C-alpha positions in Angstrom: 24.3 12.3 13.4 22.7 15.1 11.4 19.5 14.1 9.6 18.7 15.7 6.2 14.9 15.7 6.0 13.7 16.5 9.5 12.7 20.1 8.7 10.3 18.8 6.1 8.9 16.4 8.7 8.2 19.2 11.1 6.3 21.1 8.5 3.8 18.2 8.3 3.3 17.7 12.1 -0.3 18.8 12.1 -3.9 17.6 11.9 -3.2 14.5 14.1 -0.2 13.4 12.0 3.1 13.3 13.8 6.1 11.9 11.9 9.0 10.1 13.5 11.0 12.6 15.4 14.7 13.2 14.8 16.1 11.5 18.0 14.0 8.4 17.5 15.1 8.2 13.8 18.8 8.6 14.9 18.4 5.7 17.4 16.8 3.5 14.8 19.4 4.2 12.1 22.3 3.5 14.5 21.1 -0.1 14.9 20.7 -0.9 11.3 23.6 -2.5 9.4 24.6 -4.5 6.3 26.7 -7.6 6.0 29.2 -6.3 3.4 31.5 -9.3 3.4 28.7 -11.9 3.5 26.9 -10.2 0.5 30.0 -9.5 -1.5 29.5 -10.2 -5.3 25.8 -11.0 -4.7 23.4 -9.3 -7.1 20.5 -8.0 -5.1 18.9 -4.9 -3.6 18.3 -3.7 -0.1 14.5 -3.2 -0.4 12.7 -1.1 2.2 9.0 -0.5 2.8 7.1 2.2 4.8 3.4 1.6 4.5 2.5 4.8 6.3 5.3 6.9 4.8 3.9 10.4 5.2 6.1 12.7 3.3 8.8 10.1 3.1 11.2 11.5 5.6 11.9 8.3 7.6 12.3 6.2 4.5 14.6 8.8 2.9 16.8 8.9 6.1 17.1 5.1 6.1 18.2 5.2 2.4 20.8 7.9 3.0 22.2 6.2 6.1 22.5 2.8 4.5 24.0 4.2 1.3 26.5 6.4 3.2 27.8 3.9 5.8 27.3 0.5 4.2 25.9 -0.4 0.7 27.9 2.2 -1.3 31.1 0.3 -0.4 29.7 -2.8 -2.0 27.9 -1.2 -5.0 24.6 -2.5 -3.7 21.5 -0.7 -4.7 18.8 0.4 -2.4 15.1 0.4 -3.3 12.5 2.3 -1.3 8.7 1.9 -1.4 6.3 4.2 0.4 2.5 4.1 0.7 0.6 7.2 2.0 -3.2 7.8 2.1 -3.0 11.6 2.5 -2.7 13.3 -0.9 -0.6 16.3 0.2 1.9 14.2 2.0 2.0 11.6 -0.7 2.8 14.1 -3.4 5.6 15.6 -1.3 7.0 12.1 -1.0 6.7 11.6 -4.7 8.7 14.8 -5.3 11.6 13.5 -3.3 14.1 12.1 -5.8 15.6 9.7 -3.2 12.4 7.6 -3.1 11.9 5.0 -5.8 8.2 4.2 -5.5 5.5 6.2 -3.7 1.8 5.2 -3.9 -0.9 7.6 -3.0 -3.6 5.3 -1.7 -4.7 2.9 1.0 -2.5 0.0 1.9 -5.5 -2.3 1.5 -5.9 -1.1 -2.1 -2.5 -2.4 -3.1 -1.5 -5.9 -4.2 2.0 -6.6 -2.9 3.6 -10.0 -3.2 4.8 -11.4 0.1 8.4 -11.7 1.3 9.9 -8.9 -0.9 11.3 -6.5 1.7 14.4 -6.5 3.9 13.2 -3.7 6.1 9.7 -2.9 7.3 9.6 0.6 8.9 6.2 0.7 10.5 4.9 3.8 12.4 1.2 3.3 11.9 -1.7 5.6 13.0 -2.5 5.1 16.7 -5.8 4.3 18.4 -9.0 2.2 18.0 -10.5 1.6 14.6 -13.9 0.6 16.1 -15.2 1.5 19.5 -17.4 -0.8 21.4 -20.0 1.8 22.4 -22.4 -0.9 23.7 -19.7 -2.2 26.1 -20.8 -5.8 25.4 -17.5 -7.2 26.7 -14.0 -6.0 27.6 -12.5 -6.5 24.1 -15.7 -6.7 22.0 -15.3 -4.7 18.7 -11.9 -3.2 19.8 -9.5 -3.3 16.9 -6.5 -1.0 16.9 -4.8 0.5 13.9 -1.4 -0.7 15.2 -2.6 -4.4 15.2 -4.3 -4.1 11.8 -1.2 -2.6 10.1 1.0 -5.2 11.7 -1.2 -8.1 10.5 -1.3 -6.7 6.9 2.4 -5.9 6.6 4.5 -8.4 8.6 4.0 -11.0 5.8 5.7 -8.6 3.3 9.0 -9.0 5.2 11.3 -11.7 3.8 12.7 -14.2 6.3 15.7 -12.5 7.9 14.2 -9.1 7.2 14.1 -6.5 9.9 11.1 -5.0 11.6 11.1 -1.5 13.1 7.7 -1.0 14.9 6.9 2.3 16.6 3.7 2.2 18.7 2.3 3.4 22.0 3.1 1.0 24.8 -0.6 0.6 25.7 -1.4 -1.1 22.4 0.8 -4.1 23.3 -2.0 -6.4 24.4 -1.6 -10.2 24.8 -2.8 -10.8 21.2 -0.3 -8.5 19.5 2.5 -9.6 21.9 2.0 -13.2 21.0 2.0 -12.4 17.2 5.3 -10.6 17.5 6.8 -13.3 19.6 5.7 -16.0 17.1 6.9 -14.2 14.0 10.2 -12.6 15.1 13.6 -13.5 16.6 16.0 -11.2 18.4 13.2 -9.0 19.6 14.3 -5.9 21.5 12.2 -3.1 23.0 13.2 0.5 23.8 11.4 3.5 25.0 11.3 6.2 22.3 13.1 9.5 23.2 9.8 11.3 22.2 7.2 10.3 24.8 4.2 12.3 23.7 2.2 9.1 23.2 4.5 6.9 25.4 5.9 5.2 22.3 8.1 2.1 22.2 10.4 1.1 19.4 10.4 -2.7 18.7 13.1 -4.4 16.6 12.9 -7.9 15.3 14.2 -10.3 12.7 11.4 -12.1 10.7 11.4 -15.9 11.0 9.1 -18.7 10.1 6.0 -19.0 12.3 6.8 -20.7 15.6 5.3 -21.1 19.1 5.3 -17.7 20.7 8.4 -17.1 22.9 7.1 -16.6 26.4 10.1 -14.5 27.3 9.4 -12.1 24.5 5.6 -12.0 25.3 6.4 -11.2 29.0 8.9 -8.5 27.9 6.3 -6.8 25.7 3.5 -7.1 28.3 5.7 -5.6 31.0 6.6 -2.7 28.7 2.8 -2.2 28.2 2.3 -1.9 32.0 5.3 0.3 32.8 7.4 2.0 30.1 9.9 3.3 32.6 11.5 -0.2 32.9 12.8 0.1 29.3 16.0 1.6 28.2 15.6 4.8 26.1 16.6 4.5 22.5 19.8 6.5 21.8 22.2 7.0 18.9 24.9 5.0 20.8 23.9 1.3 20.9 25.3 -0.9 23.6 27.8 -2.7 21.4 28.6 -5.2 24.1 25.1 -6.5 24.1 24.4 -9.3 21.6 21.8 -8.5 19.0 22.0 -4.7 19.3 22.6 -4.4 15.5 20.2 -5.6 12.8 21.7 -6.3 9.4 19.4 -5.8 6.4 19.4 -8.7 4.0 19.4 -8.5 0.2 16.2 -9.0 -1.7 16.2 -10.7 -5.1 13.9 -10.4 -8.1 11.8 -7.6 -9.5 9.5 -5.7 -7.1 5.9 -6.9 -7.6 3.4 -4.2 -6.4 0.2 -3.1 -8.1 -2.3 -0.5 -7.0 -5.8 -2.0 -7.4 -7.5 1.4 -7.6 -5.9 4.5 -9.0 -7.2 8.0 -8.7 -7.6 10.5 -11.5 -4.6 12.6 -10.6 -2.2 9.6 -10.6 -3.6 8.3 -13.9 -3.1 11.7 -15.4 0.5 11.7 -14.3 1.0 8.3 -16.0 -0.6 9.5 -19.2 1.7 12.5 -19.4 4.8 10.3 -18.7 4.3 7.8 -21.5 8.0 6.9 -21.6 8.4 6.8 -17.9 10.3 3.7 -16.8 8.7 1.1 -14.5 5.4 2.9 -14.7 1.9 1.8 -15.7 3.0 1.8 -19.4 5.7 -0.8 -18.9 2.9 -3.4 -18.4 0.3 -1.7 -20.6 -0.1 -4.6 -23.1 -0.1 -7.1 -20.3 -3.1 -5.5 -18.5 -5.1 -4.3 -21.5 -4.7 -6.7 -24.3 -7.3 -9.3 -24.8 -6.3 -12.8 -23.5 -7.8 -14.3 -26.6 -5.9 -13.2 -29.7 -8.1 -15.1 -32.1 -11.0 -12.6 -32.3 -13.3 -12.3 -35.2 -15.9 -9.7 -36.3 -19.5 -10.9 -35.7 -21.4 -12.0 -38.8 -24.0 -9.2 -38.3 -24.9 -6.5 -35.9 -25.0 -7.7 -32.3 -28.2 -7.3 -30.3 -28.1 -5.7 -26.8 -28.3 -9.1 -25.3 -25.3 -10.5 -27.2 -23.4 -7.3 -26.6 -24.0 -7.6 -22.9 -22.7 -11.2 -22.9 -19.6 -10.1 -24.8 -19.0 -7.2 -22.3 -19.5 -9.4 -19.3 -17.0 -11.9 -20.7 -14.4 -9.2 -21.1 -14.3 -9.5 -24.9 -15.0 -5.9 -25.6 -11.8 -4.3 -24.2 -8.2 -3.5 -25.1 -6.4 -1.2 -27.6 -8.1 -0.5 -30.9 -6.3 1.2 -33.7 -8.1 2.4 -36.8 -6.7 2.5 -40.3 -6.3 6.3 -40.1 -4.1 5.9 -37.0 -6.5 6.8 -34.3 -5.8 4.8 -31.1 -8.3 4.1 -28.3 -8.2 2.1 -25.1 -11.6 0.5 -25.0 -13.3 -0.8 -22.0 -16.8 -2.3 -21.9 -19.1 -3.2 -19.1 -22.7 -3.8 -18.2 -24.8 -2.2 -15.5 -28.1 -3.1 -14.0 -31.0 -0.7 -14.6 -34.8 -0.7 -14.4 -37.1 -0.5 -17.4 -40.5 1.0 -16.7 -43.7 0.1 -18.6 -47.1 1.7 -18.0 -50.4 0.1 -18.8 -53.7 2.0 -18.5 -56.9 0.0 -17.9 -60.5 1.4 -18.2 -63.4 -0.3 -16.5 -66.2 0.3 -19.0 -68.9 -0.5 -16.4 -67.8 1.9 -13.7 -65.8 4.3 -15.8 -62.9 4.0 -13.4 -59.4 4.3 -14.9 -56.4 2.5 -13.4 -52.8 2.6 -14.2 -50.4 -0.3 -13.8 -46.6 0.4 -13.7 -44.1 -2.5 -14.1 -40.4 -2.2 -13.4 -38.3 -4.9 -15.1 -34.5 -5.5 -14.4 -32.5 -4.9 -17.6 -28.7 -5.1 -18.2 -27.5 -2.1 -20.2 -24.3 -2.3 -22.2 -21.8 0.6 -21.9 -18.6 1.1 -23.9 -16.2 3.8 -23.1 -12.7 4.6 -24.3 -9.7 6.8 -23.5 -8.3 8.5 -26.6 -4.5 7.9 -26.9 -4.2 9.4 -30.4 -1.3 11.8 -30.3 -2.1 15.5 -31.2 -5.8 14.6 -31.0 -8.2 17.2 -29.6 -9.6 14.6 -27.2 -6.2 13.1 -26.2 -6.5 11.6 -22.7 -10.2 12.2 -22.5 -12.9 9.6 -21.9 -15.2 9.0 -24.9 -18.6 7.3 -24.6 -19.1 5.0 -27.6 -22.3 3.3 -26.5 
């Protein structure tokens, strides 16, 4: 099986980032399938998520494979979603036309509705997030990236969805093994062809929470102790073994994913592509219009106190259009500051002079706007109103 994007992946194998190698990807793809007859005439999508997508190579390979061998025969669409925290890799993934949605940002800064994906391709960063330098206990303060990413993403798989989990065998402690055994059926474990970090590839089908299967727990813990007992993942599955293929289910409904925090560069891309489908602008009015449509002008000029209350209540925000056609996206807020007052006192008897300084908390109103007036000199720029 010749993979299309592996040259791009090798270009990014630097600075501690090592994308899924070609042989491992081939072995994974050969075990994915799709129930063409069972899903015939059903209107849905095969939705895939890679929360550490890098430059998008593994996700692109999954899409091409499924489209070539399975879904194209049933006119089923494939939807791919990738998240990548590194800017350079993320924007290379964005430039790949085969990927539908690529988010440059942290997984924890995204709001993703649960049970939306039929495939979770999870090859997270390896190692400890927090070292126990004080050595207070054997496991005190020891949290691994692999476990953190598993806990944050396994809930995104729909029941019947397939997990592909690529991790070093030494991260499979009792806690992670029990979680996998209680969340997944048909769990299989292979040694990856690439053994730089002694990786294992774990497959499973998401099920409702259950008591951890002791057989699965033992299998994972034995793999953690000795990786040589595992079969090596190859592109030729043992078809006589039950459960060697993992069919991806259809997902239904519109993808619900929002990035909570967006950087300046991504916002600029959205501003330029005003007519871009399924972008920020598709939900523009939903996010920025005031919830209360019955708004009235105040009877007289508002004091700073009244303005602060209105800002805090979210009443000074939304799209404002003037009679001359100027359009602004207004957002108000308040911030805490200190107001300094100085009082000088003179002791007439001694002639001594003392100075008393008082700092008082004050809430300062601030109103800013983005100019969306076409052909304006300040188009796309932030304007301070107050």
